Biopython code that builds the backbone (N, CA, C, O; Angstrom):
import numpy as np
from Bio.PDB.StructureBuilder import StructureBuilder

atoms = [
    (1, "MET", "N", (-19.075, 10.718, 34.945)),
    (1, "MET", "CA", (-17.992, 10.797, 35.891)),
    (1, "MET", "C", (-18.518, 10.327, 37.254)),
    (1, "MET", "O", (-19.615, 10.700, 37.670)),
    (2, "SER", "N", (-17.726, 9.513, 37.930)),
    (2, "SER", "CA", (-18.156, 8.972, 39.226)),
    (2, "SER", "C", (-18.094, 10.041, 40.314)),
    (2, "SER", "O", (-17.455, 11.080, 40.149)),
    (3, "ILE", "N", (-18.760, 9.769, 41.413)),
    (3, "ILE", "CA", (-18.745, 10.682, 42.566)),
    (3, "ILE", "C", (-17.304, 10.881, 43.028)),
    (3, "ILE", "O", (-16.888, 12.006, 43.305)),
    (4, "SER", "N", (-16.549, 9.799, 43.111)),
    (4, "SER", "CA", (-15.156, 9.887, 43.559)),
    (4, "SER", "C", (-14.330, 10.786, 42.642)),
    (4, "SER", "O", (-13.548, 11.610, 43.115)),
    (5, "ASP", "N", (-14.502, 10.627, 41.338)),
    (5, "ASP", "CA", (-13.773, 11.463, 40.377)),
    (5, "ASP", "C", (-14.190, 12.925, 40.503)),
    (5, "ASP", "O", (-13.354, 13.826, 40.441)),
    (6, "ARG", "N", (-15.478, 13.147, 40.680)),
    (6, "ARG", "CA", (-15.966, 14.524, 40.837)),
    (6, "ARG", "C", (-15.423, 15.151, 42.116)),
    (6, "ARG", "O", (-15.060, 16.328, 42.131)),
    (7, "TYR", "N", (-15.367, 14.365, 43.187)),
    (7, "TYR", "CA", (-14.827, 14.864, 44.448)),
    (7, "TYR", "C", (-13.355, 15.259, 44.268)),
    (7, "TYR", "O", (-12.937, 16.330, 44.708)),
    (8, "ARG", "N", (-12.580, 14.394, 43.624)),
    (8, "ARG", "CA", (-11.158, 14.693, 43.390)),
    (8, "ARG", "C", (-10.999, 15.946, 42.529)),
    (8, "ARG", "O", (-10.146, 16.791, 42.804)),
    (9, "ALA", "N", (-11.818, 16.060, 41.496)),
    (9, "ALA", "CA", (-11.749, 17.240, 40.629)),
    (9, "ALA", "C", (-12.112, 18.502, 41.397)),
    (9, "ALA", "O", (-11.473, 19.540, 41.226)),
    (10, "LEU", "N", (-13.129, 18.419, 42.238)),
    (10, "LEU", "CA", (-13.526, 19.558, 43.061)),
    (10, "LEU", "C", (-12.399, 19.948, 44.011)),
    (10, "LEU", "O", (-12.092, 21.130, 44.163)),
    (11, "SER", "N", (-11.793, 18.967, 44.643)),
    (11, "SER", "CA", (-10.678, 19.231, 45.551)),
    (11, "SER", "C", (-9.522, 19.899, 44.800)),
    (11, "SER", "O", (-8.904, 20.834, 45.310)),
    (12, "ASP", "N", (-9.237, 19.423, 43.605)),
    (12, "ASP", "CA", (-8.178, 20.038, 42.782)),
    (12, "ASP", "C", (-8.531, 21.477, 42.430)),
    (12, "ASP", "O", (-7.674, 22.359, 42.487)),
    (13, "ASP", "N", (-9.791, 21.718, 42.065)),
    (13, "ASP", "CA", (-10.222, 23.077, 41.725)),
    (13, "ASP", "C", (-10.062, 24.024, 42.910)),
    (13, "ASP", "O", (-9.590, 25.151, 42.758)),
    (14, "VAL", "N", (-10.458, 23.554, 44.085)),
    (14, "VAL", "CA", (-10.339, 24.382, 45.287)),
    (14, "VAL", "C", (-8.864, 24.648, 45.587)),
    (14, "VAL", "O", (-8.490, 25.776, 45.905)),
    (15, "SER", "N", (-8.035, 23.626, 45.487)),
    (15, "SER", "CA", (-6.599, 23.803, 45.758)),
    (15, "SER", "C", (-5.963, 24.811, 44.805)),
    (15, "SER", "O", (-5.182, 25.663, 45.230)),
    (16, "ARG", "N", (-6.292, 24.716, 43.529)),
    (16, "ARG", "CA", (-5.749, 25.671, 42.541)),
    (16, "ARG", "C", (-6.223, 27.091, 42.849)),
    (16, "ARG", "O", (-5.447, 28.043, 42.781)),
    (17, "PHE", "N", (-7.494, 27.219, 43.185)),
    (17, "PHE", "CA", (-8.051, 28.529, 43.489)),
    (17, "PHE", "C", (-7.383, 29.126, 44.722)),
    (17, "PHE", "O", (-7.012, 30.300, 44.722)),
    (18, "VAL", "N", (-7.231, 28.325, 45.768)),
    (18, "VAL", "CA", (-6.605, 28.808, 47.002)),
    (18, "VAL", "C", (-5.163, 29.224, 46.730)),
    (18, "VAL", "O", (-4.716, 30.255, 47.232)),
    (19, "ALA", "N", (-4.440, 28.448, 45.955)),
    (19, "ALA", "CA", (-3.056, 28.797, 45.624)),
    (19, "ALA", "C", (-2.991, 30.125, 44.858)),
    (19, "ALA", "O", (-2.111, 30.949, 45.112)),
    (20, "ALA", "N", (-3.914, 30.326, 43.934)),
    (20, "ALA", "CA", (-3.942, 31.576, 43.158)),
    (20, "ALA", "C", (-4.254, 32.771, 44.057)),
    (20, "ALA", "O", (-3.660, 33.838, 43.903)),
    (21, "GLN", "N", (-5.185, 32.593, 44.995)),
    (21, "GLN", "CA", (-5.538, 33.701, 45.885)),
    (21, "GLN", "C", (-4.417, 33.989, 46.880)),
    (21, "GLN", "O", (-4.188, 35.140, 47.252)),
    (22, "LYS", "N", (-3.724, 32.940, 47.306)),
    (22, "LYS", "CA", (-2.589, 33.129, 48.210)),
    (22, "LYS", "C", (-1.495, 33.927, 47.503)),
    (22, "LYS", "O", (-0.865, 34.804, 48.094)),
    (23, "LYS", "N", (-1.286, 33.610, 46.244)),
    (23, "LYS", "CA", (-0.280, 34.336, 45.458)),
    (23, "LYS", "C", (-0.700, 35.798, 45.280)),
    (23, "LYS", "O", (0.130, 36.705, 45.344)),
    (24, "LYS", "N", (-1.985, 36.011, 45.058)),
    (24, "LYS", "CA", (-2.506, 37.355, 44.802)),
    (24, "LYS", "C", (-2.573, 38.206, 46.071)),
    (24, "LYS", "O", (-2.226, 39.387, 46.046)),
    (25, "PHE", "N", (-3.020, 37.604, 47.186)),
    (25, "PHE", "CA", (-3.266, 38.380, 48.405)),
    (25, "PHE", "C", (-2.352, 38.001, 49.568)),
    (25, "PHE", "O", (-2.496, 38.547, 50.662)),
    (26, "GLY", "N", (-1.432, 37.094, 49.357)),
    (26, "GLY", "CA", (-0.608, 36.573, 50.435)),
    (26, "GLY", "C", (0.200, 37.614, 51.189)),
    (26, "GLY", "O", (0.479, 37.434, 52.375)),
    (27, "GLU", "N", (0.575, 38.679, 50.541)),
    (27, "GLU", "CA", (1.384, 39.724, 51.181)),
    (27, "GLU", "C", (0.529, 40.861, 51.728)),
    (27, "GLU", "O", (1.062, 41.841, 52.249)),
    (28, "SER", "N", (-0.768, 40.741, 51.616)),
    (28, "SER", "CA", (-1.672, 41.802, 52.053)),
    (28, "SER", "C", (-1.612, 41.981, 53.567)),
    (28, "SER", "O", (-1.507, 41.012, 54.319)),
    (29, "GLU", "N", (-1.678, 43.217, 53.989)),
    (29, "GLU", "CA", (-1.718, 43.533, 55.417)),
    (29, "GLU", "C", (-3.155, 43.663, 55.921)),
    (29, "GLU", "O", (-3.378, 43.785, 57.125)),
    (30, "ASP", "N", (-4.115, 43.638, 55.026)),
    (30, "ASP", "CA", (-5.522, 43.770, 55.384)),
    (30, "ASP", "C", (-5.961, 42.540, 56.194)),
    (30, "ASP", "O", (-5.917, 41.421, 55.683)),
    (31, "PRO", "N", (-6.381, 42.736, 57.444)),
    (31, "PRO", "CA", (-6.768, 41.590, 58.274)),
    (31, "PRO", "C", (-7.964, 40.812, 57.711)),
    (31, "PRO", "O", (-8.063, 39.599, 57.899)),
    (32, "THR", "N", (-8.852, 41.499, 57.034)),
    (32, "THR", "CA", (-10.005, 40.812, 56.447)),
    (32, "THR", "C", (-9.548, 39.863, 55.346)),
    (32, "THR", "O", (-10.038, 38.738, 55.253)),
    (33, "LEU", "N", (-8.608, 40.312, 54.509)),
    (33, "LEU", "CA", (-8.091, 39.445, 53.456)),
    (33, "LEU", "C", (-7.298, 38.282, 54.046)),
    (33, "LEU", "O", (-7.369, 37.163, 53.537)),
    (34, "LYS", "N", (-6.552, 38.535, 55.104)),
    (34, "LYS", "CA", (-5.818, 37.452, 55.762)),
    (34, "LYS", "C", (-6.782, 36.400, 56.301)),
    (34, "LYS", "O", (-6.550, 35.200, 56.154)),
    (35, "ASP", "N", (-7.862, 36.857, 56.924)),
    (35, "ASP", "CA", (-8.867, 35.933, 57.447)),
    (35, "ASP", "C", (-9.546, 35.167, 56.328)),
    (35, "ASP", "O", (-9.841, 33.980, 56.466)),
    (36, "ALA", "N", (-9.795, 35.855, 55.210)),
    (36, "ALA", "CA", (-10.424, 35.200, 54.065)),
    (36, "ALA", "C", (-9.522, 34.094, 53.530)),
    (36, "ALA", "O", (-9.993, 32.996, 53.233)),
    (37, "LEU", "N", (-8.240, 34.378, 53.408)),
    (37, "LEU", "CA", (-7.297, 33.361, 52.932)),
    (37, "LEU", "C", (-7.210, 32.190, 53.903)),
    (37, "LEU", "O", (-7.121, 31.034, 53.487)),
    (38, "LYS", "N", (-7.236, 32.489, 55.180)),
    (38, "LYS", "CA", (-7.189, 31.435, 56.192)),
    (38, "LYS", "C", (-8.412, 30.522, 56.069)),
    (38, "LYS", "O", (-8.286, 29.300, 56.150)),
    (39, "ALA", "N", (-9.581, 31.110, 55.875)),
    (39, "ALA", "CA", (-10.803, 30.319, 55.720)),
    (39, "ALA", "C", (-10.733, 29.456, 54.461)),
    (39, "ALA", "O", (-11.149, 28.297, 54.478)),
    (40, "LEU", "N", (-10.210, 30.013, 53.376)),
    (40, "LEU", "CA", (-10.073, 29.227, 52.144)),
    (40, "LEU", "C", (-9.116, 28.061, 52.349)),
    (40, "LEU", "O", (-9.383, 26.944, 51.905)),
    (41, "ARG", "N", (-7.997, 28.325, 53.023)),
    (41, "ARG", "CA", (-7.031, 27.246, 53.280)),
    (41, "ARG", "C", (-7.654, 26.134, 54.126)),
    (41, "ARG", "O", (-7.409, 24.953, 53.881)),
    (42, "LYS", "N", (-8.454, 26.511, 55.117)),
    (42, "LYS", "CA", (-9.129, 25.504, 55.944)),
    (42, "LYS", "C", (-10.071, 24.660, 55.090)),
    (42, "LYS", "O", (-10.114, 23.438, 55.226)),
    (43, "GLY", "N", (-10.823, 25.314, 54.212)),
    (43, "GLY", "CA", (-11.725, 24.583, 53.324)),
    (43, "GLY", "C", (-10.965, 23.618, 52.433)),
    (43, "GLY", "O", (-11.403, 22.490, 52.211)),
    (44, "ASP", "N", (-9.827, 24.064, 51.925)),
    (44, "ASP", "CA", (-8.984, 23.215, 51.084)),
    (44, "ASP", "C", (-8.471, 22.022, 51.878)),
    (44, "ASP", "O", (-8.508, 20.893, 51.391)),
    (45, "GLU", "N", (-7.997, 22.259, 53.088)),
    (45, "GLU", "CA", (-7.467, 21.175, 53.929)),
    (45, "GLU", "C", (-8.538, 20.133, 54.225)),
    (45, "GLU", "O", (-8.265, 18.933, 54.210)),
    (46, "VAL", "N", (-9.748, 20.591, 54.493)),
    (46, "VAL", "CA", (-10.847, 19.667, 54.791)),
    (46, "VAL", "C", (-11.104, 18.754, 53.598)),
    (46, "VAL", "O", (-11.250, 17.542, 53.759)),
    (47, "LEU", "N", (-11.157, 19.331, 52.415)),
    (47, "LEU", "CA", (-11.437, 18.530, 51.223)),
    (47, "LEU", "C", (-10.275, 17.604, 50.875)),
    (47, "LEU", "O", (-10.492, 16.512, 50.351)),
    (48, "LEU", "N", (-9.055, 18.025, 51.160)),
    (48, "LEU", "CA", (-7.879, 17.207, 50.849)),
    (48, "LEU", "C", (-7.814, 15.938, 51.704)),
    (48, "LEU", "O", (-7.200, 14.951, 51.298)),
    (49, "GLU", "N", (-8.441, 15.956, 52.882)),
    (49, "GLU", "CA", (-8.374, 14.806, 53.784)),
    (49, "GLU", "C", (-8.833, 13.505, 53.134)),
    (49, "GLU", "O", (-8.246, 12.451, 53.381)),
    (50, "LEU", "N", (-9.858, 13.566, 52.318)),
    (50, "LEU", "CA", (-10.404, 12.345, 51.703)),
    (50, "LEU", "C", (-10.054, 12.202, 50.228)),
    (50, "LEU", "O", (-10.479, 11.243, 49.585)),
    (51, "LYS", "N", (-9.296, 13.129, 49.689)),
    (51, "LYS", "CA", (-9.036, 13.119, 48.242)),
    (51, "LYS", "C", (-8.444, 11.789, 47.767)),
    (51, "LYS", "O", (-8.916, 11.217, 46.785)),
    (52, "GLU", "N", (-7.434, 11.306, 48.448)),
    (52, "GLU", "CA", (-6.774, 10.076, 48.013)),
    (52, "GLU", "C", (-7.588, 8.822, 48.308)),
    (52, "GLU", "O", (-7.546, 7.859, 47.543)),
    (53, "SER", "N", (-8.326, 8.830, 49.408)),
    (53, "SER", "CA", (-9.024, 7.607, 49.821)),
    (53, "SER", "C", (-10.483, 7.540, 49.367)),
    (53, "SER", "O", (-11.156, 6.539, 49.613)),
    (54, "VAL", "N", (-10.978, 8.581, 48.715)),
    (54, "VAL", "CA", (-12.398, 8.602, 48.345)),
    (54, "VAL", "C", (-12.773, 7.432, 47.440)),
    (54, "VAL", "O", (-13.904, 6.948, 47.501)),
    (55, "GLY", "N", (-11.863, 6.978, 46.617)),
    (55, "GLY", "CA", (-12.150, 5.863, 45.720)),
    (55, "GLY", "C", (-12.287, 4.527, 46.435)),
    (55, "GLY", "O", (-12.837, 3.573, 45.884)),
    (56, "GLU", "N", (-11.787, 4.464, 47.660)),
    (56, "GLU", "CA", (-11.842, 3.224, 48.429)),
    (56, "GLU", "C", (-13.122, 3.110, 49.260)),
    (56, "GLU", "O", (-13.400, 2.056, 49.832)),
    (57, "ILE", "N", (-13.892, 4.184, 49.325)),
    (57, "ILE", "CA", (-15.131, 4.175, 50.109)),
    (57, "ILE", "C", (-16.208, 3.446, 49.309)),
    (57, "ILE", "O", (-16.470, 3.800, 48.159)),
    (58, "PRO", "N", (-16.830, 2.436, 49.904)),
    (58, "PRO", "CA", (-17.905, 1.733, 49.187)),
    (58, "PRO", "C", (-19.031, 2.697, 48.819)),
    (58, "PRO", "O", (-19.359, 3.608, 49.580)),
    (59, "ARG", "N", (-19.602, 2.488, 47.670)),
    (59, "ARG", "CA", (-20.663, 3.361, 47.141)),
    (59, "ARG", "C", (-21.768, 3.607, 48.171)),
    (59, "ARG", "O", (-22.268, 4.725, 48.292)),
    (60, "ILE", "N", (-22.139, 2.581, 48.897)),
    (60, "ILE", "CA", (-23.230, 2.690, 49.859)),
    (60, "ILE", "C", (-22.866, 3.608, 51.036)),
    (60, "ILE", "O", (-23.756, 4.115, 51.718)),
    (61, "ARG", "N", (-21.582, 3.822, 51.276)),
    (61, "ARG", "CA", (-21.124, 4.640, 52.396)),
    (61, "ARG", "C", (-20.679, 6.042, 51.970)),
    (61, "ARG", "O", (-20.342, 6.865, 52.821)),
    (62, "LEU", "N", (-20.673, 6.317, 50.684)),
    (62, "LEU", "CA", (-20.203, 7.623, 50.204)),
    (62, "LEU", "C", (-20.970, 8.782, 50.821)),
    (62, "LEU", "O", (-20.370, 9.756, 51.277)),
    (63, "GLU", "N", (-22.284, 8.682, 50.834)),
    (63, "GLU", "CA", (-23.088, 9.780, 51.367)),
    (63, "GLU", "C", (-22.747, 10.048, 52.827)),
    (63, "GLU", "O", (-22.563, 11.199, 53.225)),
    (64, "ASP", "N", (-22.663, 8.991, 53.621)),
    (64, "ASP", "CA", (-22.372, 9.148, 55.047)),
    (64, "ASP", "C", (-21.000, 9.765, 55.295)),
    (64, "ASP", "O", (-20.837, 10.571, 56.211)),
    (65, "GLN", "N", (-20.028, 9.397, 54.496)),
    (65, "GLN", "CA", (-18.666, 9.862, 54.747)),
    (65, "GLN", "C", (-18.342, 11.186, 54.070)),
    (65, "GLN", "O", (-17.564, 11.976, 54.604)),
    (66, "LEU", "N", (-18.925, 11.439, 52.906)),
    (66, "LEU", "CA", (-18.602, 12.672, 52.189)),
    (66, "LEU", "C", (-19.420, 13.875, 52.635)),
    (66, "LEU", "O", (-18.925, 15.002, 52.612)),
    (67, "THR", "N", (-20.662, 13.650, 53.040)),
    (67, "THR", "CA", (-21.526, 14.780, 53.391)),
    (67, "THR", "C", (-20.924, 15.686, 54.461)),
    (67, "THR", "O", (-20.880, 16.898, 54.253)),
    (68, "PRO", "N", (-20.452, 15.156, 55.607)),
    (68, "PRO", "CA", (-19.901, 16.073, 56.612)),
    (68, "PRO", "C", (-18.651, 16.807, 56.127)),
    (68, "PRO", "O", (-18.437, 17.968, 56.475)),
    (69, "VAL", "N", (-17.838, 16.142, 55.337)),
    (69, "VAL", "CA", (-16.616, 16.769, 54.816)),
    (69, "VAL", "C", (-16.981, 17.889, 53.839)),
    (69, "VAL", "O", (-16.418, 18.982, 53.896)),
    (70, "LEU", "N", (-17.918, 17.609, 52.954)),
    (70, "LEU", "CA", (-18.330, 18.624, 51.983)),
    (70, "LEU", "C", (-18.987, 19.820, 52.669)),
    (70, "LEU", "O", (-18.748, 20.965, 52.286)),
    (71, "LEU", "N", (-19.807, 19.558, 53.672)),
    (71, "LEU", "CA", (-20.458, 20.665, 54.394)),
    (71, "LEU", "C", (-19.440, 21.511, 55.156)),
    (71, "LEU", "O", (-19.544, 22.737, 55.178)),
    (72, "LYS", "N", (-18.469, 20.867, 55.772)),
    (72, "LYS", "CA", (-17.437, 21.607, 56.497)),
    (72, "LYS", "C", (-16.593, 22.435, 55.525)),
    (72, "LYS", "O", (-16.288, 23.597, 55.794)),
    (73, "GLY", "N", (-16.221, 21.834, 54.400)),
    (73, "GLY", "CA", (-15.474, 22.574, 53.386)),
    (73, "GLY", "C", (-16.276, 23.753, 52.858)),
    (73, "GLY", "O", (-15.747, 24.850, 52.681)),
    (74, "HIS", "N", (-17.555, 23.516, 52.610)),
    (74, "HIS", "CA", (-18.434, 24.575, 52.124)),
    (74, "HIS", "C", (-18.508, 25.718, 53.126)),
    (74, "HIS", "O", (-18.435, 26.884, 52.738)),
    (75, "ASN", "N", (-18.652, 25.402, 54.400)),
    (75, "ASN", "CA", (-18.753, 26.443, 55.424)),
    (75, "ASN", "C", (-17.488, 27.288, 55.495)),
    (75, "ASN", "O", (-17.561, 28.507, 55.653)),
    (76, "ASN", "N", (-16.337, 26.650, 55.381)),
    (76, "ASN", "CA", (-15.087, 27.413, 55.381)),
    (76, "ASN", "C", (-14.987, 28.314, 54.154)),
    (76, "ASN", "O", (-14.586, 29.473, 54.259)),
    (77, "LEU", "N", (-15.349, 27.782, 53.001)),
    (77, "LEU", "CA", (-15.331, 28.606, 51.786)),
    (77, "LEU", "C", (-16.313, 29.763, 51.916)),
    (77, "LEU", "O", (-16.034, 30.872, 51.460)),
    (78, "ASP", "N", (-17.459, 29.509, 52.534)),
    (78, "ASP", "CA", (-18.452, 30.565, 52.696)),
    (78, "ASP", "C", (-17.921, 31.690, 53.583)),
    (78, "ASP", "O", (-18.147, 32.867, 53.302)),
    (79, "ARG", "N", (-17.220, 31.327, 54.649)),
    (79, "ARG", "CA", (-16.606, 32.353, 55.500)),
    (79, "ARG", "C", (-15.635, 33.203, 54.682)),
    (79, "ARG", "O", (-15.637, 34.431, 54.769)),
    (80, "GLY", "N", (-14.815, 32.530, 53.895)),
    (80, "GLY", "CA", (-13.876, 33.257, 53.054)),
    (80, "GLY", "C", (-14.576, 34.158, 52.055)),
    (80, "GLY", "O", (-14.156, 35.292, 51.828)),
    (81, "ARG", "N", (-15.647, 33.649, 51.456)),
    (81, "ARG", "CA", (-16.401, 34.438, 50.470)),
    (81, "ARG", "C", (-16.946, 35.710, 51.103)),
    (81, "ARG", "O", (-16.841, 36.795, 50.530)),
    (82, "LEU", "N", (-17.527, 35.568, 52.286)),
    (82, "LEU", "CA", (-18.085, 36.740, 52.964)),
    (82, "LEU", "C", (-17.001, 37.745, 53.341)),
    (82, "LEU", "O", (-17.229, 38.954, 53.289)),
    (83, "GLN", "N", (-15.842, 37.259, 53.713)),
    (83, "GLN", "CA", (-14.744, 38.168, 54.048)),
    (83, "GLN", "C", (-14.194, 38.860, 52.803)),
    (83, "GLN", "O", (-13.817, 40.030, 52.859)),
    (84, "PHE", "N", (-14.147, 38.148, 51.691)),
    (84, "PHE", "CA", (-13.734, 38.808, 50.445)),
    (84, "PHE", "C", (-14.741, 39.892, 50.067)),
    (84, "PHE", "O", (-14.350, 40.966, 49.609)),
    (85, "LEU", "N", (-16.022, 39.623, 50.253)),
    (85, "LEU", "CA", (-17.037, 40.649, 49.987)),
    (85, "LEU", "C", (-16.823, 41.860, 50.883)),
    (85, "LEU", "O", (-16.907, 43.002, 50.431)),
    (86, "GLU", "N", (-16.546, 41.601, 52.161)),
    (86, "GLU", "CA", (-16.317, 42.681, 53.110)),
    (86, "GLU", "C", (-15.092, 43.515, 52.716)),
    (86, "GLU", "O", (-15.060, 44.726, 52.934)),
    (87, "ALA", "N", (-14.098, 42.859, 52.139)),
    (87, "ALA", "CA", (-12.878, 43.557, 51.716)),
    (87, "ALA", "C", (-13.041, 44.229, 50.348)),
    (87, "ALA", "O", (-12.112, 44.873, 49.861)),
    (88, "GLY", "N", (-14.217, 44.082, 49.729)),
    (88, "GLY", "CA", (-14.462, 44.715, 48.441)),
    (88, "GLY", "C", (-13.972, 43.917, 47.250)),
    (88, "GLY", "O", (-13.845, 44.455, 46.150)),
    (89, "GLU", "N", (-13.697, 42.643, 47.457)),
    (89, "GLU", "CA", (-13.212, 41.772, 46.380)),
    (89, "GLU", "C", (-14.365, 40.925, 45.828)),
    (89, "GLU", "O", (-14.398, 39.706, 46.000)),
    (90, "GLU", "N", (-15.300, 41.596, 45.168)),
    (90, "GLU", "CA", (-16.507, 40.920, 44.674)),
    (90, "GLU", "C", (-16.202, 39.844, 43.638)),
    (90, "GLU", "O", (-16.865, 38.808, 43.611)),
    (91, "ALA", "N", (-15.207, 40.079, 42.787)),
    (91, "ALA", "CA", (-14.877, 39.097, 41.750)),
    (91, "ALA", "C", (-14.361, 37.799, 42.371)),
    (91, "ALA", "O", (-14.711, 36.709, 41.920)),
    (92, "VAL", "N", (-13.538, 37.919, 43.394)),
    (92, "VAL", "CA", (-13.018, 36.732, 44.073)),
    (92, "VAL", "C", (-14.162, 36.021, 44.797)),
    (92, "VAL", "O", (-14.253, 34.794, 44.766)),
    (93, "ALA", "N", (-15.026, 36.789, 45.444)),
    (93, "ALA", "CA", (-16.180, 36.213, 46.136)),
    (93, "ALA", "C", (-17.069, 35.446, 45.147)),
    (93, "ALA", "O", (-17.610, 34.394, 45.489)),
    (94, "ALA", "N", (-17.218, 35.960, 43.947)),
    (94, "ALA", "CA", (-18.031, 35.279, 42.933)),
    (94, "ALA", "C", (-17.388, 33.949, 42.527)),
    (94, "ALA", "O", (-18.094, 32.970, 42.282)),
    (95, "GLU", "N", (-16.070, 33.910, 42.455)),
    (95, "GLU", "CA", (-15.380, 32.659, 42.131)),
    (95, "GLU", "C", (-15.549, 31.637, 43.256)),
    (95, "GLU", "O", (-15.721, 30.445, 43.001)),
    (96, "VAL", "N", (-15.499, 32.113, 44.497)),
    (96, "VAL", "CA", (-15.722, 31.212, 45.629)),
    (96, "VAL", "C", (-17.143, 30.662, 45.560)),
    (96, "VAL", "O", (-17.366, 29.480, 45.818)),
    (97, "TRP", "N", (-18.093, 31.510, 45.216)),
    (97, "TRP", "CA", (-19.492, 31.077, 45.097)),
    (97, "TRP", "C", (-19.619, 29.971, 44.052)),
    (97, "TRP", "O", (-20.391, 29.031, 44.243)),
    (98, "THR", "N", (-18.883, 30.069, 42.968)),
    (98, "THR", "CA", (-18.904, 29.038, 41.933)),
    (98, "THR", "C", (-18.425, 27.698, 42.503)),
    (98, "THR", "O", (-19.002, 26.652, 42.207)),
    (99, "LEU", "N", (-17.369, 27.738, 43.318)),
    (99, "LEU", "CA", (-16.885, 26.518, 43.956)),
    (99, "LEU", "C", (-17.927, 25.962, 44.936)),
    (99, "LEU", "O", (-18.120, 24.750, 45.027)),
    (100, "GLN", "N", (-18.583, 26.851, 45.655)),
    (100, "GLN", "CA", (-19.620, 26.419, 46.589)),
    (100, "GLN", "C", (-20.765, 25.733, 45.840)),
    (100, "GLN", "O", (-21.310, 24.738, 46.318)),
    (101, "GLN", "N", (-21.125, 26.251, 44.686)),
    (101, "GLN", "CA", (-22.190, 25.639, 43.893)),
    (101, "GLN", "C", (-21.796, 24.241, 43.443)),
    (101, "GLN", "O", (-22.642, 23.348, 43.385)),
    (102, "ALA", "N", (-20.520, 24.039, 43.123)),
    (102, "ALA", "CA", (-20.041, 22.704, 42.749)),
    (102, "ALA", "C", (-20.187, 21.734, 43.924)),
    (102, "ALA", "O", (-20.529, 20.565, 43.743)),
    (103, "ILE", "N", (-19.924, 22.240, 45.120)),
    (103, "ILE", "CA", (-20.117, 21.403, 46.313)),
    (103, "ILE", "C", (-21.594, 21.054, 46.465)),
    (103, "ILE", "O", (-21.929, 19.901, 46.738)),
    (104, "TYR", "N", (-22.479, 22.031, 46.294)),
    (104, "TYR", "CA", (-23.929, 21.772, 46.376)),
    (104, "TYR", "C", (-24.356, 20.687, 45.382)),
    (104, "TYR", "O", (-25.106, 19.772, 45.721)),
    (105, "ARG", "N", (-23.864, 20.811, 44.162)),
    (105, "ARG", "CA", (-24.258, 19.834, 43.130)),
    (105, "ARG", "C", (-23.795, 18.429, 43.524)),
    (105, "ARG", "O", (-24.533, 17.458, 43.358)),
    (106, "LEU", "N", (-22.573, 18.327, 44.043)),
    (106, "LEU", "CA", (-22.068, 17.027, 44.456)),
    (106, "LEU", "C", (-22.876, 16.481, 45.629)),
    (106, "LEU", "O", (-23.195, 15.292, 45.663)),
    (107, "LEU", "N", (-23.203, 17.329, 46.577)),
    (107, "LEU", "CA", (-24.045, 16.908, 47.707)),
    (107, "LEU", "C", (-25.397, 16.396, 47.224)),
    (107, "LEU", "O", (-25.889, 15.376, 47.707)),
    (108, "ASN", "N", (-25.989, 17.096, 46.283)),
    (108, "ASN", "CA", (-27.303, 16.696, 45.763)),
    (108, "ASN", "C", (-27.248, 15.355, 45.043)),
    (108, "ASN", "O", (-28.239, 14.627, 45.011)),
    (109, "ASP", "N", (-26.105, 15.028, 44.471)),
    (109, "ASP", "CA", (-25.982, 13.772, 43.736)),
    (109, "ASP", "C", (-25.604, 12.586, 44.605)),
    (109, "ASP", "O", (-25.586, 11.451, 44.130)),
    (110, "LEU", "N", (-25.304, 12.834, 45.860)),
    (110, "LEU", "CA", (-24.940, 11.717, 46.756)),
    (110, "LEU", "C", (-26.150, 10.856, 47.078)),
    (110, "LEU", "O", (-26.033, 9.877, 47.814)),
]
sb = StructureBuilder()
sb.init_structure("model")
sb.init_model(0)
sb.init_chain("A")
sb.init_seg("    ")
for serial, (resi, resn, name, xyz) in enumerate(atoms, 1):
    if name == "N":
        sb.init_residue(resn, " ", resi, " ")
    sb.init_atom(name, np.array(xyz, "f"), 0.0, 1.0, " ", f" {name:<3s}", serial, name[0])
structure = sb.get_structure()
């Protein structure tokens, strides 16, 4: 699978996960959970920015263009993960960690 395809798949995975968590915790009054959802949404938005155009980036420029986006997305997901841990949602935090590991693997392959 190409880097572009993996990036799109990762973006889709993050979007599905964020939608599921929004459905699960969207009505929560807990400020920590609200902040966690906000951080996840930011991470999703960052990754969505290049989803459609990633295939048009020349191979030689992929590392330069994807690295900052992936790191920013990772940082937002990490904030959300830590807030889910703080709210006692260890299972959700573990799922976020899985997404973060996928970002690491993609970064390493650039």
